[in-house]
C-alpha positions as CSV (number, residue, x, y, z in Angstrom):
1,X,-8.7,25.1,-81.1
2,X,-6.3,23.6,-83.4
3,X,-4.3,20.9,-82.2
4,X,-1.1,20.1,-83.8
5,X,-0.3,16.3,-84.3
6,X,-1.6,13.3,-84.6
7,X,0.1,10.0,-83.0
8,X,-0.4,6.8,-83.2
9,X,2.1,5.4,-81.0
10,X,1.4,7.0,-78.2
11,X,4.2,5.6,-76.0
12,X,7.1,6.4,-78.1
13,X,5.5,9.8,-78.5
14,X,5.3,10.3,-74.8
15,X,8.7,8.9,-74.1
16,X,10.2,11.3,-77.0
17,X,8.6,14.4,-75.1
18,X,10.2,13.2,-72.3
19,X,6.9,12.2,-70.5
20,X,7.0,9.0,-69.0
21,X,8.3,9.1,-65.7
22,X,7.4,5.8,-64.5
23,X,4.9,2.9,-66.1
24,X,4.0,-0.5,-64.5
25,X,4.9,-3.4,-67.6
26,X,5.8,-1.6,-70.2
27,X,5.2,-4.6,-72.9
28,X,1.8,-5.2,-71.4
29,X,0.9,-1.7,-71.9
30,X,2.8,-1.1,-75.0
31,X,0.6,-5.0,-76.9
32,X,-2.7,-3.5,-75.0
33,X,-2.3,-0.1,-76.6
34,X,-1.6,-2.0,-79.9
35,X,-5.1,-3.9,-79.7
36,X,-7.2,-1.4,-79.9
37,X,-8.5,2.4,-77.7
38,X,-7.8,1.8,-73.8
39,X,-10.0,3.7,-71.2
40,X,-7.8,6.0,-69.4
41,X,-8.1,8.4,-66.7
42,X,-6.3,11.1,-64.9
43,X,-8.1,13.2,-61.5
44,X,-8.3,16.5,-60.6
45,X,-8.8,18.2,-57.7
46,X,-10.9,21.1,-56.8
47,X,-8.3,22.7,-54.2
48,X,-9.3,26.0,-55.9
49,X,-11.3,28.1,-58.2
50,X,-9.4,27.5,-61.3
51,X,-6.5,24.4,-62.3
52,X,-3.3,26.1,-62.7
53,X,-0.2,25.3,-64.8
54,X,0.6,22.1,-62.6
55,X,-2.3,20.7,-64.1
56,X,-1.5,20.9,-67.1
57,X,0.6,18.1,-68.5
58,X,-2.2,16.1,-66.9
59,X,-5.2,17.9,-69.4
60,X,-2.4,17.5,-72.2
61,X,-1.8,14.0,-71.8
62,X,-5.5,13.3,-72.2
63,X,-5.8,15.0,-75.2
64,X,-2.5,13.2,-76.4
65,X,-4.4,9.9,-75.9
66,X,-7.6,11.0,-77.4
67,X,-5.8,12.6,-80.7
68,X,-3.6,8.5,-81.0
69,X,-7.6,7.1,-81.0
70,X,-8.0,6.6,-77.0
71,X,-10.9,7.1,-74.5
72,X,-10.1,9.8,-72.3
73,X,-11.7,9.9,-68.6
74,X,-11.6,13.4,-66.9
75,X,-12.2,13.1,-63.3
76,X,-12.8,16.0,-60.6
77,X,-12.2,15.6,-56.9
78,X,-15.6,16.2,-56.1
79,X,-15.1,13.7,-53.3
80,X,-10.8,13.2,-52.9
81,X,-11.0,17.1,-52.4
82,X,-12.2,17.0,-49.5
83,X,-10.3,15.3,-48.2
84,X,-7.0,16.8,-49.5
85,X,-3.6,14.7,-51.1
86,X,-0.5,14.7,-48.5
87,X,1.9,14.5,-51.7
88,X,3.9,17.3,-52.4
89,X,3.0,19.2,-49.1
90,X,4.7,19.4,-45.7
91,X,1.5,20.6,-44.1
92,X,-1.9,19.7,-43.4
93,X,-4.6,21.1,-46.2
94,X,-7.2,23.3,-45.0
95,X,-10.7,20.9,-45.3
96,X,-13.1,22.3,-48.3
97,X,-16.8,22.9,-46.9
98,X,-19.8,21.3,-49.2
99,X,-19.7,25.2,-50.2
100,X,-16.3,25.8,-50.9
101,X,-16.1,22.4,-52.9
102,X,-19.0,23.2,-55.0
103,X,-17.6,26.5,-56.2
104,X,-14.3,25.6,-57.2
105,X,-15.8,22.9,-59.1
106,X,-17.9,25.3,-60.7
107,X,-14.8,27.0,-62.2
108,X,-12.5,24.0,-63.2
109,X,-15.3,21.6,-64.8
110,X,-15.1,24.0,-67.8
111,X,-11.7,23.6,-68.0
112,X,-11.4,20.2,-68.0
113,X,-13.9,19.9,-70.6
114,X,-12.0,22.5,-72.8
115,X,-9.4,20.2,-73.8
116,X,-11.1,16.8,-74.7
117,X,-13.5,16.5,-77.7
118,X,-17.2,14.7,-76.0
119,X,-18.6,13.7,-79.1
120,X,-17.1,11.9,-82.2
121,X,-15.2,8.1,-82.7
122,X,-13.6,8.6,-79.3
123,X,-16.0,10.8,-77.4
124,X,-14.1,11.8,-73.7
125,X,-16.2,11.8,-70.2
126,X,-16.1,14.4,-67.7
127,X,-16.7,12.3,-64.5
128,X,-16.9,13.4,-60.5
129,X,-16.1,10.9,-58.3
130,X,-18.1,12.1,-55.7
131,X,-21.0,10.2,-57.4
132,X,-20.0,7.2,-56.4
133,X,-17.9,8.1,-53.3
134,X,-21.1,10.2,-51.2
135,X,-23.3,7.2,-50.8
136,X,-20.3,5.1,-49.6
137,X,-21.0,3.5,-46.1
138,X,-17.4,3.3,-44.1
139,X,-18.2,-0.2,-42.8
140,X,-18.8,-1.2,-47.0
141,X,-15.5,1.0,-48.1
142,X,-13.1,-0.6,-45.0
143,X,-14.8,-4.1,-46.1
144,X,-14.4,-3.7,-49.5
145,X,-11.5,-1.3,-50.2
146,X,-9.6,-1.2,-46.6
147,X,-9.3,-4.9,-46.7
148,X,-7.2,-5.2,-49.4
149,X,-4.8,-2.7,-48.9
150,X,-1.7,-2.9,-46.1
151,X,-1.2,-0.5,-43.8
152,X,2.8,-1.2,-45.0
153,X,1.7,0.0,-48.4
154,X,0.4,3.0,-47.5
155,X,3.2,3.9,-45.1
156,X,5.9,3.2,-47.7
157,X,4.7,6.1,-49.7
158,X,7.4,9.0,-49.6
159,X,5.1,11.6,-48.9
160,X,3.6,9.8,-45.8
161,X,6.5,8.8,-44.1
162,X,8.3,12.8,-44.5
163,X,4.7,13.5,-42.7
164,X,4.6,11.1,-39.8
165,X,8.9,11.9,-39.0
166,X,8.3,15.4,-39.0
167,X,5.9,18.5,-38.0
168,X,2.1,17.1,-36.4
169,X,2.0,13.9,-38.8
170,X,-0.2,12.8,-40.7
171,X,-4.0,13.1,-40.4
172,X,-6.0,9.4,-41.0
173,X,-8.3,12.2,-43.1
174,X,-5.0,12.4,-45.5
175,X,-3.6,9.1,-44.8
176,X,-7.1,7.5,-46.0
177,X,-6.4,9.8,-49.6
178,X,-4.8,7.4,-51.4
179,X,-7.7,4.5,-51.1
180,X,-10.1,6.9,-51.9
181,X,-8.2,7.3,-55.4
182,X,-7.7,3.8,-55.0
183,X,-11.2,3.3,-55.3
184,X,-11.7,5.3,-57.8
185,X,-9.6,3.3,-60.7
186,X,-11.3,0.5,-59.5
187,X,-14.7,1.8,-59.8
188,X,-13.6,3.0,-63.1
189,X,-12.3,-0.1,-63.9
190,X,-15.5,-2.3,-62.7
191,X,-17.7,0.5,-64.6
192,X,-16.2,2.4,-67.0
193,X,-13.3,-0.4,-68.6
194,X,-10.5,1.9,-67.9
195,X,-7.2,0.4,-68.0
196,X,-5.1,3.5,-67.5
197,X,-4.5,5.3,-64.5
198,X,-2.2,8.8,-65.7
199,X,-0.9,11.5,-63.3
200,X,2.2,12.8,-62.4
201,X,5.4,11.0,-60.8
202,X,4.6,11.9,-57.3
203,X,0.8,10.1,-57.5
204,X,2.7,6.7,-58.3
205,X,1.8,5.1,-54.5
206,X,-1.5,6.1,-55.2
207,X,-1.6,4.8,-58.4
208,X,-0.2,1.4,-58.1
209,X,-2.2,0.6,-55.0
210,X,-5.4,1.1,-57.4
211,X,-3.5,-1.3,-59.7
212,X,-2.6,-3.6,-56.9
213,X,-6.6,-3.3,-55.4
214,X,-8.1,-3.9,-59.2
215,X,-5.6,-6.9,-59.5
216,X,-7.2,-8.2,-56.4
217,X,-11.0,-7.6,-56.2
218,X,-11.3,-8.0,-59.6
219,X,-8.6,-10.6,-61.1
220,X,-7.7,-8.5,-64.0
221,X,-4.8,-6.1,-64.7
222,X,-4.3,-2.7,-65.0
223,X,-1.5,-0.2,-65.8
224,X,-0.3,2.8,-64.4
225,X,1.9,6.1,-66.5
226,X,3.6,8.7,-64.6
227,X,5.6,11.8,-66.0
228,X,8.3,14.1,-64.5
229,X,7.0,16.9,-62.6
230,X,7.2,20.5,-64.3
231,X,10.0,21.7,-62.7
232,X,12.5,25.0,-63.2
233,X,16.7,24.1,-63.0
234,X,16.8,25.1,-59.7
235,X,14.2,22.5,-59.0
236,X,11.2,24.8,-58.1
237,X,7.7,24.2,-60.0
238,X,6.4,26.1,-62.7
239,X,3.3,26.9,-60.7
240,X,4.4,30.6,-59.8
241,X,5.9,33.1,-61.8
242,X,9.3,35.1,-61.3
243,X,7.6,37.7,-59.1
244,X,5.7,34.7,-57.4
245,X,2.2,34.9,-58.6
246,X,0.4,31.8,-59.5
247,X,0.0,30.6,-63.4
248,X,-3.5,30.1,-63.3
249,X,-5.4,28.8,-66.7
250,X,-8.3,30.5,-65.6
251,X,-8.8,34.1,-67.7
252,X,-9.9,36.0,-64.6
253,X,-6.9,34.8,-62.3
254,X,-5.0,35.4,-64.8
255,X,-5.2,37.6,-67.9
256,X,-3.7,36.0,-71.0
257,X,-1.6,38.6,-71.1
258,X,0.1,37.5,-68.1
259,X,0.1,34.4,-68.6
260,X,1.6,34.9,-72.0
261,X,4.2,36.6,-70.2
262,X,4.9,34.4,-67.8
263,X,6.4,32.3,-70.3
264,X,8.4,34.5,-72.0
265,X,10.8,34.5,-69.4
266,X,12.1,31.1,-69.3
267,X,15.4,30.1,-69.4
268,X,16.8,29.7,-72.8
269,X,18.0,26.0,-71.8
270,X,14.2,25.0,-70.9
271,X,12.9,25.9,-74.3
272,X,13.3,22.5,-75.8
273,X,11.9,20.8,-72.9
274,X,8.4,22.9,-72.6
275,X,8.3,23.3,-76.4
276,X,8.0,19.2,-76.0
277,X,5.6,19.0,-73.3
278,X,3.2,21.6,-73.6
279,X,2.9,22.1,-76.7
280,X,1.0,19.7,-80.0
281,X,3.9,20.4,-82.5
282,X,5.7,17.9,-84.2
283,X,9.0,17.0,-82.9
284,X,10.9,18.2,-86.1
285,X,9.0,21.7,-85.8
286,X,10.2,21.8,-82.7
287,X,13.6,20.7,-82.8
288,X,13.9,23.8,-85.6
289,X,12.4,26.6,-83.8
290,X,15.2,25.1,-81.1
291,X,17.7,25.5,-83.6
292,X,16.2,28.8,-85.2
293,X,16.2,30.2,-81.4
294,X,20.2,28.8,-80.3
295,X,21.4,31.3,-83.5
296,X,20.2,34.5,-82.0
297,X,19.2,33.3,-78.3
298,X,18.9,37.5,-77.5
299,X,15.4,37.3,-80.0
300,X,13.9,35.0,-77.8
301,X,12.6,33.2,-80.6
302,X,11.6,30.0,-78.6
303,X,10.2,31.9,-75.7
304,X,7.8,33.2,-77.5
305,X,6.8,30.5,-79.7
306,X,6.3,28.9,-76.6
307,X,4.0,31.1,-74.9
308,X,2.3,31.7,-78.3
309,X,1.5,28.0,-78.3
310,X,0.8,28.0,-74.5
311,X,-1.9,30.8,-74.8
312,X,-4.0,29.5,-77.9
313,X,-4.0,26.2,-75.9
314,X,-5.4,27.7,-72.9
315,X,-7.3,30.4,-74.0
316,X,-7.5,30.2,-77.6
317,X,-6.2,31.7,-80.9
318,X,-7.9,35.1,-80.4
319,X,-6.4,36.1,-77.2
320,X,-3.1,34.9,-77.9
321,X,-2.9,37.3,-81.1
322,X,-3.9,39.7,-78.8
323,X,-2.0,39.3,-75.7
324,X,0.9,39.1,-78.9
325,X,0.5,42.1,-79.7
326,X,-0.3,44.0,-76.5
327,X,3.1,42.3,-75.4
328,X,4.5,44.4,-78.3
329,X,3.0,47.3,-77.4
330,X,4.5,47.9,-74.2
331,X,8.0,45.8,-75.1
332,X,9.1,46.8,-79.1
333,X,10.5,50.1,-78.9
334,X,9.7,50.8,-82.5
335,X,6.2,49.2,-83.4
336,X,4.0,51.6,-85.1
337,X,1.2,51.9,-82.9
338,X,-1.5,53.2,-85.7
339,X,-1.5,49.7,-86.7
340,X,-1.9,48.2,-83.4
341,X,-5.5,46.2,-82.7
342,X,-8.0,47.9,-80.1
343,X,-8.3,44.8,-78.4
344,X,-4.6,45.1,-77.5
345,X,-5.0,48.3,-76.2
346,X,-8.1,47.1,-74.3
347,X,-5.3,44.7,-72.7
348,X,-2.6,46.9,-72.3
349,X,-5.4,48.9,-70.6
350,X,-6.1,46.1,-68.0
351,X,-2.2,45.5,-67.2
352,X,-0.9,48.7,-66.8
353,X,-2.1,51.7,-64.9
354,X,-4.6,53.7,-66.8
355,X,-6.8,57.0,-66.3
356,X,-10.0,58.2,-68.1
357,X,-10.2,61.7,-69.8
358,X,-12.8,63.7,-70.5
359,X,-11.7,65.9,-72.7
360,X,-8.2,65.5,-73.4
361,X,-7.1,69.0,-72.6
362,X,-3.5,69.4,-70.5
363,X,-0.3,69.5,-71.9
364,X,2.4,66.8,-71.8
365,X,4.2,68.3,-68.5
366,X,0.6,68.1,-66.8
367,X,0.0,64.7,-67.6
368,X,3.2,63.4,-66.9
369,X,2.5,64.7,-63.4
370,X,-0.9,63.7,-63.1
371,X,-0.7,59.9,-64.3
372,X,2.5,60.0,-61.8
373,X,5.2,59.3,-64.1
374,X,7.2,62.1,-62.9
375,X,6.5,63.3,-59.3
376,X,6.6,67.7,-60.6
377,X,6.8,69.4,-63.2
378,X,10.5,70.0,-63.1
379,X,11.1,66.6,-63.1
380,X,9.0,66.1,-66.2
381,X,10.6,69.2,-67.9
382,X,14.3,67.5,-67.1
383,X,12.9,64.1,-68.4
384,X,11.1,65.8,-71.7
385,X,14.7,67.2,-72.1
386,X,16.6,64.4,-71.7
387,X,14.6,62.6,-74.2
388,X,12.7,60.2,-71.9
389,X,9.3,61.2,-72.8
390,X,7.3,59.2,-75.8
391,X,3.7,59.5,-77.1
392,X,2.2,56.6,-79.0
393,X,5.6,55.6,-79.4
394,X,7.0,58.8,-80.7
395,X,9.6,60.4,-78.7
396,X,8.2,64.4,-77.5
397,X,10.9,67.0,-77.5
398,X,8.9,70.1,-76.6
399,X,7.4,70.9,-73.3
400,X,5.0,72.8,-74.3
401,X,3.3,69.9,-76.3
402,X,-0.2,69.3,-76.4
403,X,-1.6,65.9,-77.0
404,X,-4.9,65.9,-79.8
405,X,-7.6,64.2,-81.3
406,X,-4.8,63.2,-83.6
407,X,-3.2,61.2,-80.8
408,X,-5.4,59.2,-80.1
409,X,-5.6,55.8,-81.2
410,X,-8.7,54.0,-82.4
411,X,-10.4,57.6,-81.0
412,X,-10.2,57.2,-77.1
413,X,-6.4,55.5,-76.2
414,X,-3.0,57.8,-75.7
415,X,-0.2,55.9,-74.5
416,X,2.4,58.0,-72.7
417,X,6.1,56.2,-71.6
418,X,8.9,58.0,-69.6
419,X,12.3,55.5,-70.2
420,X,12.0,52.0,-71.0
421,X,9.6,50.7,-68.8
422,X,6.8,53.3,-67.0
423,X,3.9,53.5,-69.2
424,X,0.8,54.7,-68.4
425,X,-2.2,54.4,-71.2
426,X,-4.7,57.4,-70.9
427,X,-8.1,56.8,-71.9
428,X,-10.3,59.4,-73.5
429,X,-14.4,59.8,-73.6
């Protein structure tokens, strides 16, 4: 995977990208970072079989720190995932059993690995907090952790206060989540020399509780840094597409093509922010992209670059190139389909209605009806006479037209289109 920018002054870069919401003592953190490599961590609970776009800033932030010479720990929440974080929720999570947890961990662990380097001068680590939590007795936990945290601290957290005053309240299970997260930070500080925890702004209360716990138990200072939550202009999170589909990082749950398309439609006003926060492009290159985009916003140059960069980061360069090409097949009417790669057409076959034909023997009118692009032969003939039917991007003017082997793209595909938005891919063979 190609990472574009190596930054030495990581705090200044994060600030320029709008990725600092809160920190503990900023000058002390800057001084510690200047002393040499720091160990930091970010936690990811396995609440599903895949991470989603809401986890992306955390993954990328760990990578930014590693590129700046620091040592990141990607922490899988095998223990905390069984409890559930109440932050940002107005109802209790369904508790995961061991089987569900194991299945989710199996899905997210490869995603946690793909963003970091685990060899070299500053190798990352991938840990699971269940390793040091599963054998911890309740009495030991209450004595060693609970003793150092006041209920006042816990109730002061906004998400806890909200849940206490609404609906069925909050269970002791979820109420204790912040103690478990604080214990993670304490354990990592004691056993991995971890000095910094990073997370979204909704984690601030949990993180500073850990900072305080480290100070009380170990007598040493620790640091916290959070970034703003990734939100749209209306304040909603970027977790879903306009159609309500969750933007997953797993290609099994969301194809690279659909992932690419999820970013093509973002608002013009969001282009700069998303390029800054979600890509490794330099600040100078981003400003150039935004300037060019603003000159001709109808070309969506900013969105295209954003979508391509993000798809390459999450799914790899090859998948990004194919996703771009597949998008052009469907949304660039003048594209010469003879030049399109077979892999792009395979992408297309999974994204639009398709059917197998062996051999290709029906005329265009029958094909339009069989593929349900038209409801009847009469409607098909009318669509052709009105100039709204295309084979491989070429308008069909003859209702007696019979596709032949010469129309096959890569010897197997024929792309039918009616109007601007109705497609069907014939797979022959």
